[in-house]
C-alpha positions as CSV (number, residue, x, y, z in Angstrom):
1,M,50.0,44.7,75.6
2,M,49.1,42.5,72.2
3,T,47.0,40.1,74.7
4,S,44.7,43.4,76.4
5,P,41.1,43.1,75.7
6,L,41.1,45.6,73.4
7,I,43.6,44.6,70.9
8,S,41.9,41.3,70.9
9,A,38.9,42.3,70.1
10,Y,40.9,44.4,67.0
11,L,42.2,41.5,65.6
12,V,39.3,38.8,66.6
13,S,37.4,41.7,64.3
14,V,40.5,41.4,61.2
15,G,39.4,38.0,61.6
16,I,36.0,37.9,61.4
17,L,36.3,40.4,57.7
18,L,38.6,38.2,56.3
19,M,35.9,35.2,56.2
20,A,33.3,37.6,55.8
21,G,35.8,39.3,52.4
22,A,36.2,35.3,51.4
23,H,32.4,34.2,52.1
24,A,31.7,37.2,49.8
25,A,34.0,36.7,46.6
26,I,33.0,32.8,46.3
27,L,28.7,34.3,46.5
28,A,30.2,36.8,43.5
29,C,30.8,33.0,41.2
30,G,27.0,33.2,41.8
31,R,24.7,35.2,38.6
32,N,23.1,37.7,40.7
33,H,24.9,41.4,41.8
34,A,28.7,39.6,41.0
35,A,29.9,43.0,41.0
36,A,28.4,44.2,43.9
37,K,29.6,41.1,46.0
38,C,33.2,41.4,44.9
39,L,33.3,44.6,46.0
40,F,31.9,44.2,49.2
41,A,34.5,41.3,49.4
42,A,37.0,44.2,48.5
43,L,34.7,46.6,51.4
44,C,35.8,43.9,53.7
45,F,39.3,43.3,53.0
46,G,40.3,47.2,53.2
47,F,37.7,47.4,56.6
48,A,40.2,44.4,57.9
49,G,43.0,46.3,57.1
50,F,41.6,49.3,58.7
51,Q,41.2,47.4,62.0
52,F,44.7,45.5,61.5
53,F,46.4,48.7,61.9
54,N,44.4,50.3,64.2
55,A,45.6,47.2,66.8
56,M,49.3,47.9,65.4
57,Q,48.9,51.8,66.2
58,N,47.1,51.6,69.9
59,A,49.7,48.7,70.8
60,A,53.3,50.5,69.6
61,P,55.6,50.6,72.2
62,D,56.3,54.4,71.5
63,H,54.8,57.3,69.8
64,A,56.4,57.2,66.3
65,S,55.7,53.4,66.2
66,A,51.9,55.2,66.6
67,L,52.3,57.1,63.8
68,A,53.7,54.9,60.9
69,A,50.2,52.5,62.1
70,H,47.9,55.3,61.4
71,R,49.3,56.8,58.1
72,W,48.0,53.2,57.0
73,V,45.0,53.4,59.7
74,G,44.7,56.9,57.3
75,F,45.0,55.2,54.2
76,F,42.1,52.1,54.8
77,S,39.9,54.9,55.7
78,I,40.1,56.5,52.6
79,L,40.5,53.6,50.6
80,V,37.2,51.8,51.9
81,I,35.2,55.2,50.6
82,P,35.0,54.4,47.5
83,L,34.4,50.7,47.5
84,I,31.1,51.9,49.5
85,G,30.3,54.1,47.3
86,C,31.2,51.5,44.1
87,A,29.4,48.4,46.0
88,T,26.7,51.1,46.5
89,A,26.4,52.0,43.0
90,A,26.4,48.0,41.9
91,L,23.4,47.3,43.6
92,D,21.6,51.6,42.8
93,T,18.9,49.4,40.1
94,R,19.0,53.6,38.4
95,R,21.7,54.2,35.9
96,F,25.2,53.0,37.4
97,P,26.5,56.5,38.0
98,L,29.7,56.1,36.4
99,R,30.8,60.1,35.8
100,T,30.3,60.2,39.8
101,M,32.1,56.8,40.8
102,L,35.1,57.9,38.5
103,A,35.3,61.0,39.9
104,L,35.2,59.8,43.8
105,I,38.4,57.2,43.2
106,A,40.2,60.0,41.7
107,F,39.6,61.9,44.9
108,S,40.6,59.2,46.8
109,A,43.5,58.6,45.0
110,L,44.0,62.2,45.5
111,A,43.9,61.5,49.2
112,I,46.2,58.4,49.8
113,T,48.5,60.3,47.7
114,Y,48.4,63.3,50.4
115,N,48.2,60.7,53.0
116,F,51.8,58.9,52.5
117,L,53.5,62.6,51.3
118,T,52.8,64.5,54.8
119,P,54.0,63.8,57.7
120,Y,51.0,63.3,60.2
121,G,49.2,61.8,57.2
122,Y,46.0,63.4,55.6
123,R,44.3,64.3,58.6
124,F,46.5,66.3,60.8
125,Y,49.0,69.6,59.4
126,K,49.8,69.9,63.4
127,L,49.2,67.3,65.9
128,A,48.7,67.6,69.9
129,P,50.2,66.7,72.5
130,D,51.0,62.7,72.5
131,L,47.7,61.1,75.0
132,M,48.4,57.6,76.1
133,L,44.8,56.9,76.6
134,T,43.7,54.5,80.0
135,L,40.3,52.5,79.1
136,P,38.4,51.7,82.3
137,W,39.6,48.1,82.6
138,G,43.6,49.5,82.7
139,E,44.5,49.3,79.4
140,H,46.7,51.8,77.7
141,V,46.1,53.2,74.1
142,W,47.8,55.7,72.2
143,L,45.6,58.5,70.3
144,I,47.1,60.7,68.0
145,R,45.1,64.2,68.2
146,G,45.7,67.3,66.1
147,E,44.7,69.6,63.7
148,P,42.6,68.3,61.0
149,T,43.9,69.6,57.2
150,L,41.2,70.9,53.9
151,I,41.4,67.5,52.6
152,Y,40.2,65.7,56.5
153,R,37.5,67.6,56.2
154,L,36.8,67.0,52.5
155,I,36.8,63.3,53.5
156,R,34.8,64.2,56.3
157,L,32.3,65.4,53.9
158,V,32.4,63.3,51.1
159,S,32.2,60.3,52.8
160,L,29.0,61.8,55.0
161,C,27.5,62.0,51.4
162,V,28.2,58.4,50.4
163,M,27.0,57.2,53.4
164,I,23.8,58.5,52.4
165,Y,23.4,57.5,48.9
166,M,23.5,53.8,50.8
167,M,21.3,54.7,52.8
168,Q,19.1,55.8,49.9
169,V,20.0,52.9,47.8
170,V,19.7,50.0,51.1
171,F,16.1,50.7,51.4
172,S,14.9,51.3,47.8
173,H,16.4,47.8,47.2
174,A,14.4,45.3,46.2
175,Q,15.9,42.1,47.8
176,L,15.9,44.4,51.0
177,R,12.2,45.4,51.0
178,D,11.8,42.5,54.2
179,R,11.1,44.1,58.0
180,L,14.6,42.2,59.0
181,S,16.5,43.6,56.6
182,R,15.9,47.0,56.7
183,L,16.5,46.7,60.2
184,L,20.0,44.6,60.2
185,I,21.1,47.1,57.8
186,G,19.5,50.1,58.4
187,A,20.7,50.0,62.3
188,G,24.5,49.2,60.7
189,V,24.4,52.0,59.0
190,A,22.8,54.6,60.7
191,V,25.8,52.8,64.0
192,L,28.8,53.4,61.2
193,M,28.0,57.3,60.5
194,V,27.3,57.7,64.4
195,A,31.0,56.2,64.3
196,A,32.3,58.0,62.2
197,L,31.1,61.3,64.1
198,L,33.1,60.3,67.0
199,A,36.0,59.2,65.0
200,G,35.8,62.5,63.8
201,M,35.9,64.2,67.8
202,S,38.2,62.4,68.4
203,D,40.8,63.2,65.7
204,S,39.4,67.3,67.2
205,G,40.4,66.2,70.7
206,T,36.6,66.9,71.5
207,L,36.2,62.8,72.7
208,A,38.8,60.9,74.4
209,I,38.1,57.3,72.2
210,P,40.1,55.0,70.3
211,Y,38.5,54.3,66.4
212,L,35.3,52.3,66.5
213,G,34.2,52.4,62.8
214,G,35.8,48.7,62.0
215,F,33.3,47.3,64.9
216,V,30.7,49.1,63.1
217,F,31.6,47.5,60.1
218,V,31.8,44.1,61.4
219,F,28.3,44.2,62.7
220,L,27.5,45.0,58.7
221,A,29.4,42.1,57.7
222,G,27.9,40.2,59.8
223,A,23.9,41.6,58.7
224,F,25.1,40.8,54.9
225,S,26.1,37.4,56.2
226,L,23.6,36.8,57.7
227,L,21.3,38.3,54.9
228,I,23.0,35.9,52.5
229,R,22.5,33.1,54.5
230,R,19.0,33.9,54.2
231,E,19.2,34.5,50.6
232,L,20.6,30.6,50.2
233,I,18.4,29.6,52.2
234,R,15.6,30.8,50.1
235,H,17.1,30.5,46.8
236,A,17.9,26.6,47.7
237,L,14.3,26.5,48.8
238,N,13.3,27.9,45.3
239,E,15.7,25.1,43.7
240,K,13.9,22.6,45.0
241,R,10.9,24.1,44.6
242,I,11.6,24.4,40.6
243,E,13.3,20.7,40.8
244,R,10.1,19.3,42.1
245,A,7.8,21.8,39.5
246,L,10.5,20.4,36.6
247,H,10.3,16.8,37.7
248,R,6.1,17.2,37.8
249,E,6.5,19.0,34.2
250,A,9.2,16.6,33.0
251,R,6.5,13.6,33.9
252,S,3.7,15.4,32.8
253,R,5.9,15.3,29.5
254,R,6.8,11.8,29.6
255,L,2.8,10.4,30.3
256,A,1.9,13.0,27.3
257,D,4.5,11.8,24.8
258,A,3.5,8.3,25.5
259,R,-0.1,9.2,24.4
260,A,0.9,11.0,22.0
261,D,3.0,8.1,21.0
262,R,0.1,5.8,21.6
263,N,-2.3,7.7,20.0
264,L,0.3,7.8,16.7
265,H,0.4,3.6,16.3
266,T,-2.9,2.7,18.0
267,D,-6.1,2.5,16.2
268,T,-8.8,3.9,18.9
269,L,-11.4,1.5,18.0
270,T,-9.9,-1.3,17.8
271,G,-6.9,-1.1,20.3
272,L,-4.5,-2.9,17.8
273,P,-1.5,-1.6,16.3
274,N,-2.2,1.2,13.5
275,R,-0.7,1.4,10.3
276,A,2.3,3.3,11.4
277,G,2.6,1.3,14.7
278,F,2.5,-2.1,11.8
279,F,5.0,-0.5,9.9
280,L,7.7,-0.2,12.9
281,K,6.9,-3.6,14.4
282,L,7.2,-5.3,11.0
283,Q,11.0,-3.6,10.4
284,A,12.0,-4.5,13.5
285,L,10.8,-8.4,13.2
286,M,12.3,-8.2,9.7
287,A,15.3,-7.4,10.8
288,Q,15.8,-9.7,13.3
289,G,14.9,-12.5,11.0
290,A,18.0,-11.1,8.6
291,H,19.7,-12.6,11.0
292,Q,17.9,-15.1,12.3
293,D,17.2,-17.0,8.1
294,A,13.5,-16.7,8.5
295,M,11.1,-16.4,6.9
296,I,8.2,-13.9,7.5
297,V,4.3,-13.7,5.8
298,V,2.6,-10.3,5.9
299,L,-1.4,-10.2,4.9
300,R,-3.1,-8.4,4.0
301,L,-6.5,-8.6,4.6
302,D,-9.7,-6.8,3.7
303,I,-13.4,-6.8,4.8
304,D,-15.5,-7.6,2.2
305,R,-18.9,-5.3,1.7
306,L,-18.6,-3.7,4.8
307,G,-19.5,0.1,3.3
308,I,-22.6,-2.0,2.3
309,L,-23.3,-3.2,5.8
310,K,-22.5,0.2,7.1
311,G,-24.8,2.1,4.6
312,T,-27.7,-0.7,5.9
313,H,-26.6,-1.2,9.4
314,G,-25.3,1.5,10.5
315,I,-21.7,3.1,11.8
316,A,-22.3,1.2,14.9
317,T,-23.1,-2.1,13.5
318,S,-19.4,-2.0,10.8
319,D,-17.4,-1.0,14.1
320,E,-19.1,-3.9,16.0
321,A,-17.7,-6.2,13.1
322,L,-14.9,-4.4,13.4
323,L,-14.2,-5.4,16.4
324,K,-15.5,-8.8,16.9
325,A,-13.1,-10.1,13.8
326,S,-9.9,-8.5,14.9
327,Q,-10.9,-10.5,18.5
328,R,-11.4,-13.6,16.4
329,L,-8.1,-12.7,14.7
330,L,-6.4,-12.4,17.9
331,D,-7.7,-16.1,19.4
332,N,-6.6,-17.6,16.6
333,I,-2.9,-16.1,16.2
334,R,0.3,-16.9,17.9
335,N,1.8,-14.8,20.5
336,S,4.7,-13.7,18.3
337,D,2.3,-13.0,15.0
338,V,1.2,-9.1,15.3
339,L,-2.6,-7.9,14.0
340,A,-2.9,-4.1,13.6
341,R,-5.8,-2.2,11.8
342,T,-4.3,-1.0,8.7
343,S,-7.5,0.4,6.6
344,N,-11.2,1.3,7.5
345,D,-11.9,-2.3,6.3
346,G,-9.6,-4.3,7.5
347,F,-6.0,-5.4,8.7
348,A,-2.6,-6.5,8.4
349,L,-0.6,-9.6,10.0
350,I,3.1,-10.1,10.7
351,G,2.9,-13.8,10.9
352,N,6.4,-14.2,12.4
353,H,9.6,-17.6,12.6
354,L,7.8,-20.0,10.0
355,A,10.1,-22.5,8.4
356,D,8.8,-22.8,5.3
357,K,6.2,-22.3,2.4
358,A,4.3,-25.3,4.0
359,G,3.5,-24.1,7.1
360,I,3.0,-20.4,5.6
361,E,0.3,-21.9,3.3
362,A,-0.9,-23.4,6.6
363,F,-1.2,-20.2,8.4
364,R,-3.0,-18.9,5.2
365,R,-5.7,-21.2,5.6
366,K,-6.1,-21.3,8.9
367,L,-6.6,-17.2,9.2
368,G,-9.0,-17.7,6.0
369,S,-11.2,-20.7,7.8
370,I,-11.7,-18.1,10.9
371,F,-14.7,-16.0,8.9
372,E,-16.2,-19.5,8.1
373,Q,-18.8,-19.4,11.0
374,A,-21.1,-16.1,11.2
375,F,-21.1,-14.0,13.8
376,D,-23.3,-12.3,16.4
377,I,-23.6,-8.3,15.6
378,G,-26.2,-6.0,17.1
379,G,-28.3,-9.0,17.4
380,H,-28.1,-10.2,13.8
381,S,-26.3,-13.4,12.3
382,L,-24.1,-12.3,9.9
383,K,-21.6,-14.4,7.6
384,L,-18.3,-12.2,7.0
385,T,-16.3,-12.8,3.9
386,A,-12.6,-11.2,2.8
387,C,-10.1,-11.5,0.6
388,V,-6.5,-12.0,1.6
389,G,-3.2,-10.9,0.0
390,T,-0.2,-12.4,1.2
391,A,3.6,-11.5,0.5
392,I,6.7,-13.3,2.0
393,F,10.3,-11.9,3.4
394,P,12.4,-12.5,1.8
395,D,11.3,-13.5,-1.0
396,D,8.7,-11.1,-2.3
397,A,10.6,-8.3,-0.5
398,L,13.7,-7.1,1.3
399,S,12.4,-3.7,3.2
400,A,9.1,-3.2,5.2
401,T,8.0,-0.4,2.5
402,D,8.2,-3.3,-0.2
403,L,6.8,-6.0,1.3
404,L,3.6,-4.6,2.8
405,A,3.5,-3.4,-0.7
406,A,3.5,-6.2,-2.2
407,A,0.8,-7.4,0.3
408,E,-1.5,-4.7,-1.0
409,L,-1.1,-5.4,-4.6
410,A,-1.8,-9.0,-4.3
411,L,-4.7,-8.1,-2.2
412,Q,-5.9,-5.4,-4.7
413,D,-5.1,-8.3,-7.1
414,A,-7.9,-11.1,-4.7
415,R,-10.3,-8.0,-4.2
416,S,-10.0,-7.7,-8.3
417,V,-11.8,-11.0,-9.2
418,G,-14.3,-10.9,-6.3
419,P,-15.0,-11.7,-3.0
420,N,-13.6,-14.3,-0.7
421,Q,-10.4,-14.3,-1.9
422,Q,-6.9,-14.5,-1.3
423,R,-3.9,-14.2,-3.7
424,S,-0.1,-14.2,-3.5
425,F,2.3,-11.1,-4.1
426,R,3.6,-12.3,-7.7
427,P,6.4,-10.1,-9.8
428,E,3.6,-9.7,-12.9
429,L,1.4,-7.5,-9.9
430,Q,3.3,-4.4,-10.5
431,E,3.9,-4.2,-13.8
432,K,0.4,-4.5,-13.8
433,L,0.1,-1.7,-11.6
434,R,2.4,-0.4,-13.5
435,Q,-0.1,0.1,-16.2
436,R,-2.9,0.5,-14.9
437,I,-1.6,3.8,-13.8
438,D,-0.3,4.5,-16.9
439,L,-4.1,3.8,-18.3
440,E,-4.6,6.5,-15.7
441,S,-3.2,9.0,-16.5
442,A,-4.2,8.6,-20.0
443,L,-7.9,8.3,-19.1
444,R,-7.6,12.1,-17.2
445,E,-6.4,13.2,-21.0
446,A,-9.0,11.1,-22.3
447,L,-12.0,13.6,-23.0
448,S,-10.4,16.6,-23.6
449,R,-8.2,15.4,-26.4
450,R,-11.6,13.5,-27.7
451,Q,-10.3,10.5,-28.1
452,L,-14.3,9.1,-26.5
453,F,-16.4,8.2,-29.0
454,L,-20.6,6.8,-28.8
455,C,-21.8,3.6,-30.3
456,Y,-25.3,2.9,-31.0
457,Q,-27.0,-0.3,-30.7
458,P,-30.2,-0.2,-32.2
459,Q,-33.5,-1.6,-30.3
460,I,-35.5,-3.7,-32.2
461,C,-39.8,-4.9,-32.8
462,A,-40.2,-8.1,-32.3
463,D,-43.3,-8.3,-34.7
464,T,-42.5,-4.9,-37.2
465,S,-38.7,-5.0,-37.6
466,R,-38.9,-1.2,-36.7
467,T,-36.4,0.4,-35.0
468,L,-37.4,2.2,-31.4
469,A,-34.5,3.4,-29.6
470,F,-31.1,3.1,-29.3
471,E,-28.5,2.7,-26.9
472,A,-25.6,4.8,-26.3
473,L,-22.3,3.2,-25.7
474,I,-19.2,4.8,-25.3
475,R,-15.8,3.9,-26.7
476,W,-12.6,5.0,-26.2
477,Q,-9.7,4.9,-29.3
478,H,-6.5,5.6,-27.8
479,P,-3.8,6.6,-29.8
480,E,-1.0,3.9,-28.6
481,Y,-3.4,1.0,-26.8
482,G,-5.9,1.4,-29.5
483,L,-9.5,0.4,-29.0
484,V,-9.9,0.2,-24.9
485,P,-12.4,-2.0,-23.8
486,P,-15.3,-0.1,-21.6
487,A,-14.8,-2.8,-19.3
488,H,-11.4,-1.7,-18.6
489,F,-11.5,2.1,-18.5
490,I,-15.5,2.5,-17.1
491,P,-13.9,0.6,-13.7
492,L,-11.0,3.0,-13.6
493,A,-13.5,6.4,-13.9
494,E,-15.4,5.1,-11.0
495,A,-12.0,4.8,-9.2
496,I,-10.7,7.7,-9.8
497,G,-13.7,10.0,-10.0
498,L,-14.1,10.8,-13.6
499,I,-17.3,8.9,-14.4
500,N,-19.3,11.9,-13.7
501,P,-17.8,14.5,-16.5
502,I,-17.9,11.4,-18.5
503,G,-21.2,10.6,-17.9
504,A,-22.3,14.0,-18.5
505,W,-20.6,14.2,-21.2
506,V,-22.1,10.7,-22.7
507,V,-25.7,12.7,-21.4
508,E,-25.1,15.5,-24.2
509,T,-24.0,13.8,-26.8
510,A,-26.4,11.3,-27.2
511,C,-28.7,14.0,-26.9
512,A,-27.5,16.0,-29.5
513,Q,-27.2,13.0,-31.8
514,L,-30.7,12.1,-31.0
515,A,-32.5,16.0,-31.6
516,A,-30.1,15.5,-35.1
517,W,-31.9,12.0,-35.9
518,H,-35.1,13.9,-35.3
519,R,-34.8,16.5,-37.2
520,A,-33.8,14.5,-40.2
521,G,-38.0,13.1,-39.9
522,H,-37.0,10.1,-37.6
523,R,-39.6,10.1,-35.5
524,P,-40.7,8.5,-32.4
525,L,-36.8,7.5,-31.5
526,R,-35.8,7.1,-27.7
527,M,-32.3,7.6,-27.1
528,A,-30.8,4.8,-24.0
529,V,-28.0,6.3,-22.0
530,N,-26.3,4.3,-18.9
531,L,-25.9,5.3,-15.1
532,S,-23.2,4.5,-13.0
533,A,-24.0,3.7,-9.2
534,R,-21.6,6.7,-8.6
535,Q,-23.3,8.7,-11.2
536,L,-27.3,7.6,-10.1
537,L,-26.2,9.7,-6.7
538,D,-24.8,12.5,-8.3
539,P,-26.9,15.9,-6.9
540,T,-25.8,17.6,-10.2
541,L,-27.2,14.7,-12.6
542,E,-30.1,16.2,-12.7
543,N,-29.5,19.4,-13.5
544,T,-27.3,18.0,-16.6
545,I,-29.8,16.0,-17.8
546,L,-32.2,18.8,-18.6
547,R,-29.6,21.0,-19.4
548,A,-28.9,18.7,-21.9
549,L,-31.9,18.2,-23.2
550,A,-32.9,22.0,-23.3
551,E,-30.2,22.3,-25.5
552,T,-31.0,20.1,-27.9
553,G,-35.3,20.4,-27.6
554,L,-35.6,17.3,-26.4
555,T,-38.6,16.0,-23.9
556,P,-37.8,13.8,-21.5
557,P,-39.5,10.5,-22.5
558,D,-36.7,11.2,-25.0
559,L,-34.3,9.9,-22.8
560,E,-34.1,6.4,-20.9
561,L,-31.7,5.4,-18.1
562,E,-30.3,2.3,-17.4
563,I,-29.1,1.3,-13.9
564,T,-27.7,-2.2,-13.2
565,E,-29.1,-4.1,-10.3
566,S,-25.4,-4.5,-8.6
567,V,-26.6,-0.4,-8.0
568,L,-29.4,-1.4,-6.0
569,I,-27.2,-3.0,-3.4
570,Q,-25.1,-0.5,-2.4
571,D,-27.0,2.0,-0.9
572,P,-31.2,1.1,-2.0
573,K,-32.9,3.5,0.2
574,R,-30.7,6.5,-1.5
575,T,-31.7,4.2,-4.9
576,V,-35.0,4.5,-4.8
577,E,-34.9,7.7,-3.7
578,R,-33.3,9.3,-6.7
579,L,-34.9,7.1,-9.2
580,L,-38.0,8.6,-7.8
581,A,-36.6,12.0,-8.2
582,L,-35.8,11.0,-12.2
583,R,-39.0,9.3,-12.6
584,K,-40.5,12.9,-11.5
585,L,-39.0,14.7,-14.3
586,G,-41.1,12.5,-16.9
587,L,-37.7,10.5,-18.2
588,R,-37.9,6.5,-18.7
589,L,-35.9,4.5,-16.6
590,S,-35.1,1.1,-16.6
591,I,-33.2,-1.9,-14.8
592,D,-30.3,-3.2,-16.7
593,D,-28.9,-6.9,-16.8
594,F,-32.1,-8.2,-15.1
595,G,-32.1,-11.6,-13.2
596,T,-27.9,-11.3,-12.4
597,G,-28.3,-9.5,-9.2
598,Y,-30.0,-11.2,-5.7
599,S,-31.8,-8.1,-4.8
600,S,-34.3,-8.4,-7.5
601,L,-37.2,-9.3,-6.7
602,S,-37.4,-7.7,-3.6
603,Y,-36.6,-4.2,-4.6
604,L,-38.9,-4.3,-7.7
605,R,-42.1,-3.6,-6.7
606,I,-41.2,-0.3,-5.4
607,L,-38.7,0.4,-8.0
608,P,-40.2,3.7,-10.3
609,V,-39.2,2.1,-13.5
610,H,-40.7,1.0,-16.9
611,A,-38.7,-1.5,-18.5
612,L,-36.4,-4.4,-17.6
613,K,-33.7,-6.2,-20.3
614,L,-33.4,-9.6,-19.7
615,D,-29.7,-10.6,-18.6
616,R,-28.1,-12.0,-22.7
617,S,-26.3,-15.0,-20.6
618,F,-30.1,-16.2,-20.1
619,V,-31.0,-15.4,-24.1
620,D,-28.3,-17.4,-25.1
621,E,-28.2,-20.4,-23.3
622,M,-32.5,-20.6,-23.9
623,D,-31.8,-22.1,-27.4
624,K,-29.6,-24.7,-25.5
625,D,-31.1,-25.3,-22.1
626,T,-34.0,-25.7,-20.7
627,I,-33.4,-24.0,-17.1
628,S,-32.6,-20.4,-18.8
629,R,-35.2,-20.6,-21.4
630,E,-37.6,-20.9,-18.3
631,I,-36.3,-18.2,-16.4
632,C,-36.9,-16.1,-19.8
633,A,-40.1,-17.2,-19.9
634,S,-41.0,-16.3,-16.4
635,T,-39.3,-12.9,-16.2
636,I,-41.3,-12.3,-19.3
637,R,-44.5,-12.9,-17.7
638,L,-43.6,-10.9,-14.4
639,A,-43.0,-8.2,-16.8
640,Q,-46.2,-8.1,-18.7
641,R,-47.7,-8.2,-15.4
642,L,-46.1,-5.1,-13.9
643,Q,-47.4,-3.8,-16.7
644,L,-43.4,-3.2,-17.6
645,E,-41.9,-3.3,-20.8
646,I,-39.0,-6.3,-21.4
647,V,-35.9,-6.0,-24.0
648,A,-34.1,-9.5,-24.6
649,E,-30.2,-8.4,-25.1
650,G,-27.5,-10.3,-26.6
651,V,-30.0,-12.1,-29.1
652,E,-28.2,-13.3,-31.8
653,T,-29.5,-16.3,-33.6
654,E,-32.6,-16.4,-35.5
655,T,-33.7,-19.1,-32.9
656,Q,-33.3,-17.0,-30.2
657,A,-35.4,-14.3,-32.1
658,Q,-38.1,-17.0,-32.4
659,Q,-38.4,-18.9,-28.7
660,L,-38.8,-14.9,-27.5
661,R,-41.5,-14.0,-29.8
662,E,-43.4,-17.0,-29.4
663,L,-42.7,-16.4,-25.0
664,G,-44.1,-12.5,-26.0
665,C,-40.8,-10.6,-25.6
666,P,-41.7,-7.3,-27.8
667,I,-38.7,-5.9,-28.4
668,F,-34.7,-7.1,-29.1
669,Q,-31.2,-5.8,-29.1
670,G,-27.9,-7.7,-30.3
671,Y,-25.8,-9.1,-32.9
672,L,-28.9,-10.7,-35.3
673,F,-30.4,-7.0,-35.7
674,S,-27.1,-4.6,-35.6
675,H,-23.7,-4.2,-33.7
676,P,-23.1,-1.3,-32.0
677,L,-22.8,1.9,-35.1
678,G,-20.7,4.5,-34.7
679,A,-23.0,7.9,-35.7
680,E,-22.9,8.0,-39.1
681,A,-23.8,4.2,-39.7
682,A,-26.7,4.3,-37.2
683,E,-28.4,7.1,-39.5
684,Q,-28.0,4.4,-42.6
685,H,-29.5,1.8,-40.1
686,L,-32.7,4.8,-39.8
687,Q,-32.7,5.2,-43.6
688,H,-33.2,1.2,-44.5
689,K,-35.6,0.7,-41.6
690,R,-38.0,3.5,-41.5
691,S,-40.3,3.0,-38.7
692,S,-43.9,1.8,-39.1
693,E,-47.4,3.2,-38.2
694,N,-48.0,1.2,-35.6
695,P,-45.0,0.9,-32.9
696,C,-44.6,-2.2,-30.9
697,L,-44.4,0.4,-27.7
698,L,-46.1,0.6,-24.5
699,P,-47.5,4.1,-24.1
700,L,-45.9,6.4,-20.9
701,N,-49.6,6.7,-18.7
702,S,-50.1,3.0,-19.1
703,G,-50.0,0.9,-15.7
704,P,-48.5,1.6,-12.5
705,A,-45.5,3.6,-14.5
706,T,-48.1,6.3,-14.5
707,A,-48.1,6.1,-11.4
708,V,-45.4,8.8,-10.2
709,P,-45.5,11.8,-13.3
């Protein structure tokens, strides 16, 4: 009888339910709805037990065995009710009904206890006569019927409520909103409810059929497995899609990182490594060289006057010059060498695998010869020069930072000498730099601590020896360094941005001193002050000068501004514009150290100046050298023809003074007449040399100088 079709169907369903439970238990290891899947696994095991004991009941050899199996059928039929409720509640997106589930579990426990304590189980308190049902295909099964108990009726009611709750949750759950899911689960729940109704009718004797609810749950378990399979396929596809997206994102990130790294370590103009990239390569080569006992040379190379080229020919031309220079350097170095652009004006180069200092010297000479040939830039043939600083590993430094710093110090030493210079690192350069830093710190405090003062050197009429003007000369008396020469601190003030406030103080102090001399009766008398290139291009210069004149009561012609020829080559167009603006204020203008710059004659015709100052280098040699004397004579004649005043600087002997008088120079300045004097000494000088009635000075409104007010 155990091999009859119905019994076989029961046992097959047991196997299916056990596999479905195991499947659900395995899926419960995932993160999505783990509790619901565990409960569904328990539910499958519960229905497997229900089906198994149904088989045992139907295959029982006698009524007592059937009744014993029926108690376990009752046990599993009660057990699945709280499992269905809890599994459904685990899927519910609303708040978990904890109290309701606890009450359901307590009621089920009570019913299970009652099931085993009563003689017929929880379903019946009185059995009907035994019935051996013969199925259409001839199989005989036991049916147990009787009068239902109150607890049975309550369980039927509770199970109906649980089924309704399950239907509500199933159709509202987000994952089951597709049509197939709703159809399968809805049909399964509906059939399960019909099977429960048929079971009740069988228990009451209305129908004579075996329990079919377990088979319906097999359908539900199969539907669940199908849906799980669909979910797994969808999840796998989604994982592949995410994996592809992550792969694309990772590839995009790698490309972005590579671009960022390239931008971080590469110069955009030349395509060479920048300072950061150069530093990394230098570190790697030095680490390699330390093991191979090889010498490495670092050269810092800056193109001279590239800023002037940019100002006169434009940024595009200076960029082209950098590109051409980098290409020529690349063409003349070895594959093992490294070239980088580490500054706005120049490059750094690593010479690798050099045997000795002779090889380093030959390498440096080769690079120095690269710039001997002119460059074709923007259709023009331009000759470029460069300053080079050299440092050697391991002689000069043992780390990349120190080696590059040593090369920078050598470069600065080369640039301090002039253009087209080469210098190697020396330990004393560090001490020189330290002194410069100390001097810089002291200079920043010099103005506020009143360590700066002015000296005044008179300009004398060649014929009458009358004092016509004073040139204000700045001095710095430091308590530790003593009297610091202007040649030491003026370039430093320009480099660190202090020249404008210092220059403003010079103008204000010189004007105040001249006003005091005017009040003492020393008229007419002018004051000359020097302007640097940075001061001349300062947009606040006019306001500074006008404020000083207004506060002291002076007029613009009382103040003379001296500029050197080197100012002209910084930014010629802008320089002329600034001089015109100052000329319009009524100020006197003069060119200092005339004859020492290469652009003098080309710009002299357009410069709105009143006077030239003949450089002392020509005056000093004129009584010894006929060429210097002829230069002085030509310059004086040129000034006379242009109706400009001319002042001879550095007159130290009577012979020089007499020769200048014979050449027609009207004004002298130099040690022959006076050294630079303090304010009190200068006033004593004025007391001894009162101005004559006929000053030897060209009027301001004569000649070309009056063309612009």
